VOKOL-693183 format. One line per field, with one value per atom (N, C-alpha, C): residue number from 1; residue in three letters; atom name; x, y, z. Coordinates in Angstrom, 3 decimals. Layout:
pos = c(NUM, ...)
code = c(Ala, ...)
site = c(CA, ...)
X = c(X, ...)
Y = c(Y, ...)
Z = c(Z, ...)
***
This chain:
pos = c(1, 1, 1, 2, 2, 2, 3, 3, 3, 4, 4, 4, 5, 5, 5, 6, 6, 6, 7, 7, 7, 8, 8, 8, 9, 9, 9, 10, 10, 10, 11, 11, 11, 12, 12, 12, 13, 13, 13, 14, 14, 14, 15, 15, 15, 16, 16, 16, 17, 17, 17, 18, 18, 18, 19, 19, 19, 20, 20, 20, 21, 21, 21, 22, 22, 22, 23, 23, 23, 24, 24, 24, 25, 25, 25, 26, 26, 26, 27, 27, 27, 28, 28, 28, 29, 29, 29, 30, 30, 30, 31, 31, 31, 32, 32, 32, 33, 33, 33, 34, 34, 34, 35, 35, 35, 36, 36, 36, 37, 37, 37, 38, 38, 38, 39, 39, 39, 40, 40, 40, 41, 41, 41, 42, 42, 42, 43, 43, 43, 44, 44, 44, 45, 45, 45, 46, 46, 46, 47, 47, 47, 48, 48, 48, 49, 49, 49, 50, 50, 50, 51, 51, 51, 52, 52, 52, 53, 53, 53, 54, 54, 54, 55, 55, 55, 56, 56, 56, 57, 57, 57, 58, 58, 58, 59, 59, 59, 60, 60, 60, 61, 61, 61, 62, 62, 62, 63, 63, 63, 64, 64, 64, 65, 65, 65, 66, 66, 66, 67, 67, 67, 68, 68, 68, 69, 69, 69, 70, 70, 70, 71, 71, 71, 72, 72, 72, 73, 73, 73, 74, 74, 74, 75, 75, 75, 76, 76, 76, 77, 77, 77, 78, 78, 78, 79, 79, 79, 80, 80, 80, 81, 81, 81, 82, 82, 82, 83, 83, 83, 84, 84, 84, 85, 85, 85, 86, 86, 86, 87, 87, 87, 88, 88, 88, 89, 89, 89, 90, 90, 90, 91, 91, 91, 92, 92, 92, 93, 93, 93, 94, 94, 94, 95, 95, 95, 96, 96, 96, 97, 97, 97, 98, 98, 98, 99, 99, 99, 100, 100, 100, 101, 101, 101, 102, 102, 102, 103, 103, 103, 104, 104, 104)
code = c(Met, Met, Met, Ser, Ser, Ser, Asn, Asn, Asn, Asp, Asp, Asp, Leu, Leu, Leu, Pro, Pro, Pro, Arg, Arg, Arg, Arg, Arg, Arg, Gln, Gln, Gln, Lys, Lys, Lys, Ile, Ile, Ile, Asn, Asn, Asn, Ile, Ile, Ile, Glu, Glu, Glu, Leu, Leu, Leu, Ala, Ala, Ala, Glu, Glu, Glu, Lys, Lys, Lys, Ala, Ala, Ala, Asn, Asn, Asn, Asn, Asn, Asn, Thr, Thr, Thr, His, His, His, Leu, Leu, Leu, Lys, Lys, Lys, Asn, Asn, Asn, Ile, Ile, Ile, Leu, Leu, Leu, Ser, Ser, Ser, Lys, Lys, Lys, Leu, Leu, Leu, Leu, Leu, Leu, Pro, Pro, Pro, Arg, Arg, Arg, Arg, Arg, Arg, Asp, Asp, Asp, Arg, Arg, Arg, Asn, Asn, Asn, Lys, Lys, Lys, Glu, Glu, Glu, Lys, Lys, Lys, Ile, Ile, Ile, Met, Met, Met, Phe, Phe, Phe, Glu, Glu, Glu, Cys, Cys, Cys, Glu, Glu, Glu, Cys, Cys, Cys, Ser, Ser, Ser, Asp, Asp, Asp, Pro, Pro, Pro, Gln, Gln, Gln, Cys, Cys, Cys, Asn, Asn, Asn, Lys, Lys, Lys, Lys, Lys, Lys, Val, Val, Val, Pro, Pro, Pro, Leu, Leu, Leu, Thr, Thr, Thr, Ile, Ile, Ile, Glu, Glu, Glu, Glu, Glu, Glu, Tyr, Tyr, Tyr, Glu, Glu, Glu, His, His, His, Tyr, Tyr, Tyr, His, His, His, Lys, Lys, Lys, Asn, Asn, Asn, Ala, Ala, Ala, Lys, Lys, Lys, Gln, Gln, Gln, Phe, Phe, Phe, Ile, Ile, Ile, Leu, Leu, Leu, Ala, Ala, Ala, Lys, Lys, Lys, Gly, Gly, Gly, His, His, His, Thr, Thr, Thr, Ala, Ala, Ala, Arg, Arg, Arg, Glu, Glu, Glu, Ile, Ile, Ile, Glu, Glu, Glu, Lys, Lys, Lys, Pro, Pro, Pro, Val, Val, Val, Phe, Phe, Phe, Lys, Lys, Lys, Lys, Lys, Lys, Lys, Lys, Lys, Ser, Ser, Ser, Tyr, Tyr, Tyr, Thr, Thr, Thr, Val, Val, Val, Val, Val, Val, Lys, Lys, Lys, Lys, Lys, Lys, Tyr, Tyr, Tyr, Ser, Ser, Ser, Leu, Leu, Leu, Ser, Ser, Ser)
site = c(N, CA, C, N, CA, C, N, CA, C, N, CA, C, N, CA, C, N, CA, C, N, CA, C, N, CA, C, N, CA, C, N, CA, C, N, CA, C, N, CA, C, N, CA, C, N, CA, C, N, CA, C, N, CA, C, N, CA, C, N, CA, C, N, CA, C, N, CA, C, N, CA, C, N, CA, C, N, CA, C, N, CA, C, N, CA, C, N, CA, C, N, CA, C, N, CA, C, N, CA, C, N, CA, C, N, CA, C, N, CA, C, N, CA, C, N, CA, C, N, CA, C, N, CA, C, N, CA, C, N, CA, C, N, CA, C, N, CA, C, N, CA, C, N, CA, C, N, CA, C, N, CA, C, N, CA, C, N, CA, C, N, CA, C, N, CA, C, N, CA, C, N, CA, C, N, CA, C, N, CA, C, N, CA, C, N, CA, C, N, CA, C, N, CA, C, N, CA, C, N, CA, C, N, CA, C, N, CA, C, N, CA, C, N, CA, C, N, CA, C, N, CA, C, N, CA, C, N, CA, C, N, CA, C, N, CA, C, N, CA, C, N, CA, C, N, CA, C, N, CA, C, N, CA, C, N, CA, C, N, CA, C, N, CA, C, N, CA, C, N, CA, C, N, CA, C, N, CA, C, N, CA, C, N, CA, C, N, CA, C, N, CA, C, N, CA, C, N, CA, C, N, CA, C, N, CA, C, N, CA, C, N, CA, C, N, CA, C, N, CA, C, N, CA, C, N, CA, C, N, CA, C, N, CA, C, N, CA, C, N, CA, C, N, CA, C, N, CA, C, N, CA, C, N, CA, C, N, CA, C, N, CA, C)
X = c(-132.210, -132.874, -134.244, -134.498, -135.748, -137.120, -137.561, -138.705, -139.987, -140.213, -141.400, -141.615, -140.819, -140.974, -141.642, -142.673, -143.614, -142.528, -142.964, -142.429, -141.788, -142.530, -141.887, -140.861, -140.991, -140.022, -138.692, -138.772, -137.496, -136.881, -137.821, -137.050, -136.483, -137.129, -136.753, -135.285, -135.195, -133.883, -132.815, -132.922, -132.255, -131.695, -132.841, -132.406, -131.445, -131.627, -130.864, -129.381, -129.247, -127.734, -127.084, -128.056, -127.519, -126.763, -127.674, -127.484, -126.058, -125.821, -124.645, -123.465, -123.681, -122.477, -122.240, -123.213, -122.902, -122.080, -122.450, -121.819, -120.377, -120.155, -118.873, -118.132, -118.626, -117.926, -117.611, -118.465, -118.166, -117.002, -116.808, -115.681, -114.670, -114.506, -113.378, -112.861, -113.748, -113.497, -112.758, -112.813, -112.214, -110.788, -110.680, -109.271, -108.303, -108.945, -108.310, -107.834, -106.585, -106.224, -106.925, -107.426, -108.383, -107.521, -106.226, -105.558, -105.823, -106.084, -106.320, -107.774, -108.776, -110.017, -110.286, -109.794, -110.071, -108.919, -108.292, -107.374, -107.673, -107.957, -108.252, -109.559, -109.709, -111.057, -111.527, -112.756, -113.351, -114.427, -114.582, -115.698, -117.090, -117.725, -119.006, -120.051, -121.232, -122.262, -123.041, -123.433, -124.569, -125.795, -126.428, -127.526, -128.766, -128.830, -130.022, -130.893, -132.270, -133.396, -133.379, -132.200, -132.253, -131.480, -132.187, -131.881, -130.625, -130.312, -129.525, -128.205, -128.080, -127.123, -125.826, -124.661, -123.425, -122.326, -122.861, -121.959, -121.232, -120.066, -119.468, -119.363, -119.157, -119.095, -117.872, -116.749, -115.555, -115.783, -115.554, -115.760, -114.623, -114.216, -113.571, -114.558, -114.172, -115.077, -115.828, -114.871, -115.347, -116.532, -116.338, -117.482, -118.623, -118.501, -119.675, -120.529, -119.691, -120.466, -121.130, -120.308, -120.885, -122.222, -122.333, -123.606, -124.916, -124.392, -125.362, -125.675, -125.150, -125.787, -127.400, -127.740, -129.289, -129.626, -130.596, -131.015, -131.745, -132.327, -133.088, -131.975, -130.726, -129.756, -129.204, -129.206, -128.450, -127.455, -126.660, -125.459, -125.475, -125.722, -125.835, -124.915, -124.760, -123.775, -124.441, -123.544, -124.066, -125.185, -126.239, -127.263, -128.468, -128.166, -129.193, -130.229, -130.482, -131.562, -133.001, -133.833, -135.135, -136.053, -136.307, -136.924, -138.165, -139.012, -140.304, -140.197, -138.916, -138.713, -137.776, -136.898, -135.772, -135.294, -134.753, -134.241, -132.910, -132.110, -130.737, -130.456, -129.430, -129.021, -127.602, -126.790, -125.423, -124.801, -124.061, -123.564, -122.124, -121.490, -119.927, -119.833, -118.548, -118.199, -118.750, -118.557, -118.812, -120.093, -120.771, -121.983, -122.870, -124.023, -125.057, -125.563, -125.646, -126.263, -127.901, -128.646, -130.070, -130.809, -131.891, -132.672, -134.017, -134.485, -135.813, -136.978, -138.023, -139.334, -139.860, -139.919, -140.616, -140.129, -139.834, -139.659, -140.671, -141.893, -142.982, -143.995)
Y = c(48.014, 46.724, 46.654, 45.628, 45.376, 45.035, 46.159, 46.109, 45.709, 45.738, 45.483, 44.015, 43.027, 41.768, 41.066, 40.064, 39.584, 38.798, 38.878, 38.361, 37.019, 35.970, 34.718, 34.617, 35.437, 35.429, 35.877, 37.009, 37.561, 36.506, 35.618, 34.653, 33.633, 33.076, 32.130, 32.742, 33.826, 34.320, 34.466, 34.512, 34.414, 32.986, 31.991, 30.497, 29.995, 30.656, 30.265, 30.743, 31.865, 32.325, 31.606, 31.100, 30.550, 29.061, 28.551, 27.182, 27.278, 28.284, 28.418, 28.493, 29.366, 29.549, 28.354, 27.525, 26.572, 25.512, 25.476, 24.565, 25.008, 26.189, 26.773, 26.404, 26.603, 26.367, 24.777, 24.005, 22.416, 22.099, 22.687, 22.461, 22.867, 24.199, 24.898, 24.141, 23.689, 22.858, 21.678, 21.085, 20.003, 20.156, 21.327, 21.861, 22.467, 23.356, 23.957, 23.123, 23.156, 22.341, 23.184, 22.236, 22.650, 23.799, 23.887, 24.911, 26.323, 26.261, 27.608, 27.894, 27.316, 27.647, 28.798, 29.211, 30.376, 31.488, 31.329, 32.425, 32.977, 32.242, 32.566, 33.066, 34.408, 35.034, 34.477, 34.024, 33.769, 34.892, 35.050, 36.194, 35.430, 35.239, 34.673, 35.792, 35.153, 35.982, 36.448, 37.684, 38.313, 37.446, 37.219, 36.432, 37.215, 38.362, 39.190, 38.927, 39.398, 39.262, 39.851, 40.854, 41.678, 40.528, 40.251, 39.282, 39.757, 41.242, 41.862, 42.120, 41.818, 42.083, 41.198, 41.844, 41.180, 41.424, 41.866, 42.075, 40.856, 40.989, 39.766, 40.223, 39.097, 39.203, 38.385, 39.003, 38.376, 37.529, 36.394, 35.390, 34.292, 33.761, 32.563, 31.293, 30.166, 29.132, 28.928, 28.963, 28.763, 29.939, 31.321, 32.120, 31.784, 31.462, 31.041, 30.008, 28.888, 27.660, 28.159, 29.052, 29.572, 30.232, 31.257, 31.883, 31.016, 29.896, 29.357, 27.915, 27.837, 26.708, 26.917, 28.249, 28.394, 28.571, 27.706, 27.529, 28.890, 29.620, 30.864, 32.102, 31.848, 33.086, 33.189, 34.493, 34.589, 35.762, 35.809, 36.917, 37.649, 39.184, 40.053, 40.978, 41.544, 42.818, 44.003, 44.694, 46.021, 46.607, 47.061, 47.799, 46.942, 45.718, 44.919, 44.346, 44.566, 44.000, 44.496, 43.435, 43.747, 43.399, 44.665, 44.445, 43.773, 43.666, 43.054, 41.613, 41.050, 39.420, 39.029, 39.989, 39.531, 40.704, 40.192, 41.245, 40.929, 42.216, 42.035, 41.437, 40.507, 39.907, 39.926, 40.399, 40.812, 41.423, 42.514, 43.412, 43.449, 43.431, 43.773, 44.821, 45.346, 46.545, 46.377, 45.120, 44.898, 43.839, 43.533, 42.510, 42.577, 42.005, 41.950, 40.441, 39.855, 38.538, 38.721, 38.319, 38.556, 37.013, 37.225, 36.046, 36.462, 35.461, 35.367, 35.145, 36.107, 36.037, 34.565, 34.150, 33.028, 32.310, 30.980, 30.428, 29.538, 29.616, 28.742, 29.823)
Z = c(199.949, 200.188, 199.431, 199.047, 198.210, 199.352, 199.587, 200.616, 200.022, 198.619, 198.005, 197.817, 198.379, 198.234, 199.404, 199.153, 200.015, 201.247, 202.592, 203.719, 203.570, 202.897, 202.771, 201.709, 200.680, 199.671, 200.084, 201.062, 201.693, 202.502, 203.201, 203.944, 203.120, 201.998, 201.112, 200.362, 199.966, 199.680, 200.570, 201.881, 202.875, 203.072, 202.996, 203.210, 202.290, 200.938, 199.773, 199.985, 200.439, 200.815, 201.789, 202.926, 204.013, 203.526, 202.678, 202.204, 201.353, 200.521, 199.810, 200.435, 201.681, 202.687, 203.342, 203.749, 204.583, 203.672, 202.243, 201.416, 201.264, 200.885, 201.123, 202.397, 203.276, 204.649, 204.803, 204.226, 204.331, 203.533, 202.432, 201.570, 202.101, 202.631, 203.149, 204.406, 205.161, 206.499, 206.312, 205.158, 204.592, 204.212, 203.672, 203.062, 204.087, 204.989, 206.036, 207.163, 207.579, 208.797, 210.088, 210.807, 212.187, 212.934, 212.813, 213.571, 213.035, 211.593, 210.840, 210.769, 211.267, 211.242, 212.059, 212.957, 213.620, 213.131, 212.287, 211.869, 210.393, 209.465, 208.254, 208.151, 207.511, 207.245, 205.953, 205.794, 204.533, 204.122, 202.989, 202.587, 202.293, 203.044, 202.939, 202.434, 201.573, 200.975, 202.019, 202.040, 202.934, 202.664, 203.837, 203.964, 203.941, 203.566, 203.576, 202.566, 202.393, 201.757, 200.260, 200.108, 198.608, 197.786, 196.634, 195.641, 194.807, 194.803, 194.109, 194.905, 196.310, 197.061, 196.901, 196.698, 196.323, 197.560, 198.746, 199.763, 200.432, 200.949, 201.565, 202.930, 203.767, 205.184, 205.624, 206.251, 206.585, 208.031, 207.883, 209.121, 209.136, 210.309, 210.461, 210.202, 209.922, 209.995, 211.199, 212.356, 213.727, 214.058, 213.631, 213.912, 213.075, 211.912, 211.017, 211.745, 212.048, 212.796, 214.134, 214.949, 216.218, 215.916, 214.977, 214.835, 214.170, 213.416, 212.732, 213.568, 214.887, 215.790, 215.958, 216.038, 215.917, 214.530, 214.096, 212.786, 212.355, 213.402, 212.955, 212.819, 213.072, 212.960, 211.306, 211.091, 209.781, 209.886, 209.150, 209.235, 207.954, 208.311, 207.231, 207.302, 206.208, 206.077, 206.842, 207.364, 208.106, 207.470, 207.996, 207.443, 206.531, 206.439, 205.689, 206.360, 207.455, 208.335, 207.885, 207.590, 207.105, 208.478, 209.269, 210.602, 210.563, 209.440, 209.292, 209.567, 209.250, 209.383, 210.392, 210.846, 211.607, 212.781, 213.858, 214.759, 215.049, 215.106, 215.502, 216.718, 216.796, 218.036, 218.447, 217.580, 217.638, 216.718, 217.050, 215.905, 216.052, 214.882, 214.832, 213.802, 213.640, 212.828, 211.304, 210.828, 209.253, 209.090, 210.392, 210.026, 211.070, 211.057, 212.028, 211.855, 213.099, 213.269, 213.529, 212.788, 213.103, 213.316, 214.038, 214.270, 213.838, 212.837, 212.428, 213.430, 213.086, 214.023, 213.777, 212.534, 212.542, 211.011, 210.920, 209.705, 209.164, 209.878, 209.499, 208.603)
***
């Protein structure tokens, strides 16, 4: 993980990844029948602060929407938490949901 980046730049990188994932989710929501939204796993981009990260996080559309109801929450590949800008709030085998300390 790229620890030498300024705090605000790390948050900006994560915001960009989250925006890309939200765009993907919106497209797939239109294509997938509602009954399949909790069955099919989609490989979303890790929303961590490492600009070189290419890890994927497998989630259903419903899981993605659930975690992002809180705008300060991001979904990261396991082990990608930057503790200076976020704290873990939920952990699964392959990913961690984190909450930003501050987005201001």
